[in-house]
N, C-alpha and C positions, 0 to 999 in steps of 0.2 A: 686403699687398704680395707676400708669398711665394706666396700662392694664385694671384694674377693672373700672376706670373711663370711659375708652373708651367703655368697654362692656356695662356699665350702660347707656351710651349715645346711643349706637346702639339699645338696648332693648327699651329705652324710645322713640326713634324716630319712630321705627317700630310699637310699641304698640299704638302710637298716631294716627296711620292710622285708621280712623273710618271704621269698616266693613260696606259694602253695600251689597245689595242683589245680588246674582250672575245673570249674563246675561242669559236669557233663551237659552238653547242649540239650540232650534229650530229656534231662531231668529238671531243668530250670526253664520256666516259660513266663511270658508276660501275659497278665490278665487285665483286660479293660473293663471299666464299668459298663453294666448292661450287656455284657457278653457272656454267653453260656458255652462252656467247653465240655467236651465229652472225652474221657480217657479210660483206659483199662490199667489195672494195677495188680501185680502178682506178689503174694507174700511168701515167706513170713517177714521179709525185711524190705518190702517194697515201699518206696517213698517218692513222691513227686512234689516239686516246689513251684509255687506260682507267685510272681512278684507283681505288685501294683503300687502306684503312687497315691498317697493320701495326705490330707491336710489336718493339722491339729484342730479339734472341734468338729470334724466331719462325722456325721452319723451314717453308718452303712449297715447293710443287711447281707449276710453270707448264706446262700442256700446250697445245700449238698443233698443230692438225690442219688441213692446207691442201689444197684441191682447186684445182689450177692451179699457176702458177709459184711458186717458193719466196718466202716473205716473211721480212723481218728482224724481230727482236723484241729490244727494248732496255728494260731496267728502270732507272729513276731513283729515287733516294731522296728524302726530304723536303728535303735540302740541295741537290738538283739534280745531284748526282754520279751517274754511271753505275755500276751495281752488276754485277760479274761474276757469271755464272751457269754452273753446271756442267751439262753435258749428260749426263743419266743414261740416256737411251734415244735411239736414232736409227733407227727403223724405215725411214724414207726421208729423203732430204735435206729434204723439205718438212714432215715431221711430227716434232717434237722435244718431249721432256719435259725441263724444266730444273729443277734443284734449287738452292735458295738459302737461306741463313740471313740474315735481316735484321739490320742493325747499328744502325738508327735507328727511333725511334717517330714515326709521323705518316703523312702522305699520300704514297703511292708511285705512280709513273706508269709504265705499260707502253705503249710506242709500237710499233705494228705498221705496217710500211712496205713498199711495193712500188716497186722502183726501175726496172722496165721497163714498156714500153707494153703492158699486158695487164690482164686482170681475174682476180682470184682470190677464192674464197670460203673462209672459215676458221671454225673453232670454237676458242674460247679458254676455258680453265678454270684457276682457281687453287684449290688445296686446301691444307689445313694438316696437317702431320704429326701423327698421333695421339699425345697425351701418354701417358707411362707413369708410374705412381706406385706407391709401396709404402706401405701404411697403417702408422702407428705401432702398436706391439704392443697398446696399450691401447684402440685404436679399431677398431670393427668395419669390415670392408671396405665395407659398404653405405654408410657415411657418409664414406669417405675416397677412393673411386674416382671420377674425373671421369666425369660422365654426358653431357657435351657438349663441343663444341670450345671452345678458348680463343682469345681472352680472353672473359670474360663480358660480356654487354650491360650498358652503364652508362647507360641512358636517364635523363635528368634528370627528376625528378618534383618537384612543388611541395610535396608533403607531407613533413613531417619527424617526425611522431608515431611513436614506437617501435612496431614490430609485435611482438606477443607470439608467440614461437616456443619450441619445445622443444629440449633438448640434441640435438646432432647435425645441426642444420639448416645449410644452406649460406648464407653471408653474401653479400649483394649490395652493391657499393660505394655508399656514401653513403645507405644505407637502414638506419637504426638499428633494432635489435631490443631487446626487453625480456625478459631471462632471469630465472630464479629458482633460487637455491641453496636446496635443500629442507632439508638437514641440516648440522649442524656438521661440518666437515672434508670435505664433498662438493665436487666440481668439475663444471662443465658444459663441453662442448666444441662447437666449430663449425668448419666447413670453409670455406676460401678457395681458389678456383681461380685460378691466374695463370701467365703464361708467364715463362720465365727473363729476368732483367734488370728485371722490374717493381719499382718502388719503392713501398712501401705504408706507411701509418701506421695503427695499430690503437689505438682508445681505448675504455676502459670507464669509465662515469661513475656515480657514486653517486646513487641515487634519493632525493629528499628524504623523510625519515622512515624510510629503510631503514638497518638497522645494518650492512649489508654494505659494506665498503670493499674494492673489487675489486682483484685482482692478475691479471696475464696471463702466460702462457707460450706461446711459438710453437714448433711442431715442423715440421720439413721433411718432404717426402714420404718420405724414407728412414726417418723415425722419430727422427732426431737432434734434440735441442733446439737451436733456432736463436737465440732471444732471450727475455729476461725483461723485464717492464715496469719503468718508473720510476714510483713512486706518490707521490701527494699525498693529503690527506685526502678529496678529492672525486673524483679520477680516477686511472686507471692508463694509461700510454702506452707503446707500442712505436713509436718515431718513425723514419720515413724509412729503413726497412730494405730493402735490395735483395735480392730473392729469387733464389737461385742457380740453380734448375732449374725447368723447366716441370712443373706437377703440382698435387696437392692438399695444401695446408698446413692444419694443425689448430691452433686456438688454444684453450687451456684458460683458463677463468675460475674463480677461487676467491676466498675471503674472507680478507683479511689476518688472520693468526693462527689461521685455521681455527676461529674462535669466533663465527661469526654465520651466520644464514640470512635470506634475503629477496631482493627484486628488485634488479636492476642494469640499466643500459643499455649496449649494445655496438654499435660500428660500425667500419668501416674505409674508407679511401679511398686515393687515389693521391698520390704525392709526399709533401708534409709535412702533408697534411690528412686528416681523417676526417669532418668536418662540412661541410655546404654550406647557403647561404642563397640562395634563388631570388628575384630582384628583378624589378621591372616592365621591360617592353621599352623600351630606350633609343632615342630617335629619332636618326637620323643627323645629322651636322653640328652637334650640340649638345654642350656640356660637361655631364657628369653627375657628381655627387658621390656617393661611396660610403665606407663604413667597414667594416673587419673588426674587430668588437668582441671576438670570442672567439678564443683561440689555436686553431691547427690547423683553421682554417675557410677555405673558399673561397667567393667570391661568384659567382653565376651570372646573367648578363644575357642574356635570349633575344633573338635577332634572326632574322627570316625572310628567307631568301635563295632566289634562283632559280639553277638550274644555269647556270654560266658567269658569274655575277656576280663582279666583282673588287672587293675592299674593302681598306681599311687601317684599323688601330685602334691606339690608344696609351693607356697608363695611366701616370700620374705620381704617386708617393707624396708626400704632404705632409710626412711625417716622414722624416728621413734614416736613421733606424734601421729603416725598413720597406723591404724589397727585394721588389717584386712580380714575379710571373710572370704573363704573359698568354697564354692558350691559346684557340684556336678549336676548339670541340667540334662534331663532326658530329651529325646528328639522333639517332644511336644512342648518343651520349655518348662516342664514341671521339675522342681528340685528333688533329687534323689538322695544326695549326701551333702552335708554341710559341715565345715570345720571353722570354729571361731579362733581368732588369733590368740596366742599366748606369747608374750614378749615379742610381738611383731611378726610371728610366724604362724601360718595356718597350714595344716597337713591333712590330707586324705590318705588313709593307709588301706591298701588292698580292698578296693571296692569293686563290685562286680557289675558288668553291663547286663541289664535284664533283657535287652533286645539289640538288634542290629540297626545302626543308623548313625545320623550326625548328632553327636552329643556336644555339649559346650561346658567349658570351665569358666565360671563367672567369678571375677574378682571385684569385690565391693567393699566400701568402707563400713566399719561398725557404726559410725556416726556420719550423717550426711555431709557435714561441712568438711570432713577430712578428705585428704587426697595426697598424691605424691607419687614417687617412683617406687618400683618393686621389681623383683625377679621371680620368674615362674619356671618350674621344671616338672615334667611328668614322665612316667615310664611304665612299661608293661611289667607286671609281676608274673603273669602267665597269659598265654594267648590261646583262645579257643581254636579247635581244628577248623580249617577252612573247608566249607562244603564243596564237594566235587562240582564241576561245571554242569549246569542244567538243573541243580537242586535249589 
């Protein structure tokens, strides 16, 4: 009876989302960092929307160069609230460079508008401030200096077999590696790149047959110790730690008591998880059952969307002790929209796909030790027009 009440609740909540007209494909576009786009706009009511994924604490620069009458530029966060921007340069009234520090993680919207009866051409670029970091004294600069812009790509992959790497390698989220402690008392170290405000969980797991019971220590880009793990006989966890600055963090792996050598597995992820399980693609308008069997694990459900599609999704926990979080991930793995559970239910209402590709619905626990069974449902509120063949 409880399961059917939960299913009825999910269906009712998602069905209550009133369908709205799809956003015109030609008016909503995806903008990548370090990409310059050129467009024309005709007034007096011309508007074009550009979506990009940003992280809380991320510092960005928005450059707008206009040929023609001045355009207005407004930035909205994932919550829909307008974000004030500081004008850092003003060569002409039409060409402005704006600096802003993002306060939310998710899909941000830039709206370019022309309010007079005229036509203007513009170039729009967003860039990310280059991170600076200081390597810990015991780490060589080559392994602790960021080599690319943050945040790192988090593309979801179906494989979860640990990859064998050497000490000093860069860790990718949800991609487990297998390391090796060679001698008694030795430690291995790995680098994590992340922007300020990111919440991560790091886990090291004992390999069957290995005498190594791993322990973890995390160092900030300044070289200061940030956290130590909590250990059991089979794993060591640094759970849900918020990173204070943008840069390169270094995690050391050792053996408890410094009295063993051998292999171990290591991974990190976002929020309260460092593992993920990729599941089959769920059909829309059907109820799907899932289970998070291991702690610190998220479930990934792939769905294919077209730019301009509007969908709703809901997840309901079957156990009152399990509080789920539901997130729509972009094709590159970045979070676009997130819903925290209320009374065991998390709902995404009428969210728009900013591009065409393979998205993922991620179900994760609010706290890493949680888990259990749940039901998932998603549906289209509106579907974007299908492009003709050859386009």
